[in-house]
C-alpha positions in Angstrom: -2.1 -20.2 -14.8 -3.6 -17.2 -12.8 -2.1 -18.9 -10.1 1.3 -18.9 -11.5 1.2 -15.3 -12.7 -0.2 -14.1 -9.7 2.8 -15.6 -8.3 5.2 -14.2 -10.5 3.5 -10.4 -10.5 3.8 -10.6 -6.5 7.5 -11.9 -7.2 8.4 -8.9 -9.8 6.5 -6.5 -6.9 8.4 -7.6 -4.2 11.9 -7.7 -6.1 10.8 -3.9 -7.3 10.3 -3.4 -3.6 13.8 -4.3 -2.9 15.5 -2.9 -5.3 14.1 0.3 -5.0 14.9 0.7 -1.5 11.0 0.7 0.0 11.9 -2.0 2.2 14.4 0.0 3.8 12.2 1.9 7.0 15.3 4.6 7.1 14.8 5.4 3.4 11.0 5.3 3.2 11.3 7.6 6.6 13.6 9.9 4.7 11.5 10.2 1.8 8.6 11.2 4.4 10.9 14.0 5.9 10.2 16.7 4.1 10.9 19.4 6.6 14.2 17.7 7.9 16.8 15.7 6.1 14.5 15.0 3.0 15.4 11.9 0.4 13.7 12.9 -2.7 15.0 9.7 -4.5 12.0 7.7 -3.7 10.1 10.1 -6.2 11.5 8.0 -8.9 10.1 4.6 -7.6 6.6 6.3 -7.4 6.9 7.7 -10.9 7.8 4.7 -12.5 5.0 3.2 -10.7 2.2 5.7 -11.8 3.3 6.6 -15.1 3.4 3.0 -16.5 0.2 2.2 -14.8 -1.6 5.5 -16.2 -1.4 3.7 -19.6 -2.0 0.5 -18.4 -5.0 1.2 -17.0 -5.6 3.2 -20.3 -5.2 0.2 -22.5 -7.5 -2.5 -20.1 -10.5 -0.3 -20.6 -13.0 -2.5 -22.6 -11.0 -5.8 -22.2 -11.0 -8.5 -19.9 -7.8 -9.9 -18.3 -5.8 -12.9 -20.1 -6.5 -14.9 -16.9 -9.9 -14.5 -16.5 -12.0 -12.6 -14.2 -12.5 -8.5 -14.6 -10.4 -5.6 -14.0 -11.3 -4.2 -10.7 -12.9 -0.8 -10.6 -13.8 1.1 -7.3 -17.3 1.3 -6.0 -16.7 4.5 -4.2 -15.2 7.1 -6.1 -16.2 9.9 -3.7 -13.9 11.3 -1.3 -15.8 10.6 2.1 -14.5 10.8 5.6 -13.5 7.1 5.6 -11.5 7.5 3.0 -9.7 10.6 4.3 -9.3 9.6 8.1 -8.0 6.0 6.7 -5.5 7.5 4.6 -4.2 9.8 7.1 -3.7 6.4 9.5 -1.7 4.8 7.0 0.5 7.8 6.4 0.9 8.1 10.1 1.5 4.5 10.5 3.8 4.4 7.1 5.8 7.3 8.4 6.2 6.3 12.3 7.6 2.6 11.1 8.7 2.9 7.4 7.1 0.1 6.3 3.9 -0.4 4.3 2.0 -3.8 3.5 3.8 -5.0 0.8 7.5 -4.4 2.2 6.4 -5.6 5.5 5.8 -9.0 3.9 9.1 -8.7 2.1 10.6 -7.6 5.6 9.6 -11.0 7.1 12.6 -12.5 5.2 15.2 -10.4 6.7 13.6 -8.8 9.9 12.8 -11.8 11.6 10.1 -12.0 14.8 10.2 -7.7 14.2 8.5 -8.0 10.6 6.4 -11.2 11.8 5.1 -8.7 14.8 4.2 -5.7 13.0 2.8 -8.0 10.4 0.5 -9.5 13.3 -0.3 -6.3 14.1 -1.4 -4.7 10.5 -3.6 -7.9 10.0 -5.0 -6.9 13.3 -5.8 -3.3 12.7 -7.2 -4.7 9.2 -9.8 -6.5 10.8 -10.5 -3.7 12.9 -11.2 -1.1 10.8 -14.5 -2.1 9.7 -15.9 -1.8 13.1 -13.4 1.5 13.6 -15.3 2.7 10.4 -18.8 1.9 11.9 -18.0 4.2 15.5 -16.6 6.7 13.4 -19.8 6.9 11.3 -21.7 6.9 14.6 -19.4 9.7 16.1 -19.9 11.9 12.9 -23.5 11.7 12.8 -24.0 12.5 16.1 -21.7 15.7 15.9 
């Protein structure tokens, strides 16, 4: 049941990404080009995601998921150096390529080897991130 619901949620998420234009790299880069030819239409996509989730998280307080387990809660709620550097790197990569993790997986179906290479590079970056974080912490404590 849990696997089926995960598959269903993933399919719904991917369909939403495709229908909203989040898998179109030129549209995403147009959204991020605030000082150029800015395309504000993705604001509706983000609002359409953030607003329902705000109420959904409020409704889950004190409840258990129907499919078992528990709802995730962030272990660290502080705005620290790692979060800021990681967010900046994510944003720079998103702006340069126009894809983030969800759309890159969906893009494999239409982007061919380019999508596969991007996914491989993204996974390598995710694997290297913990070591990079340790090195960053060492550099910052010395400074």
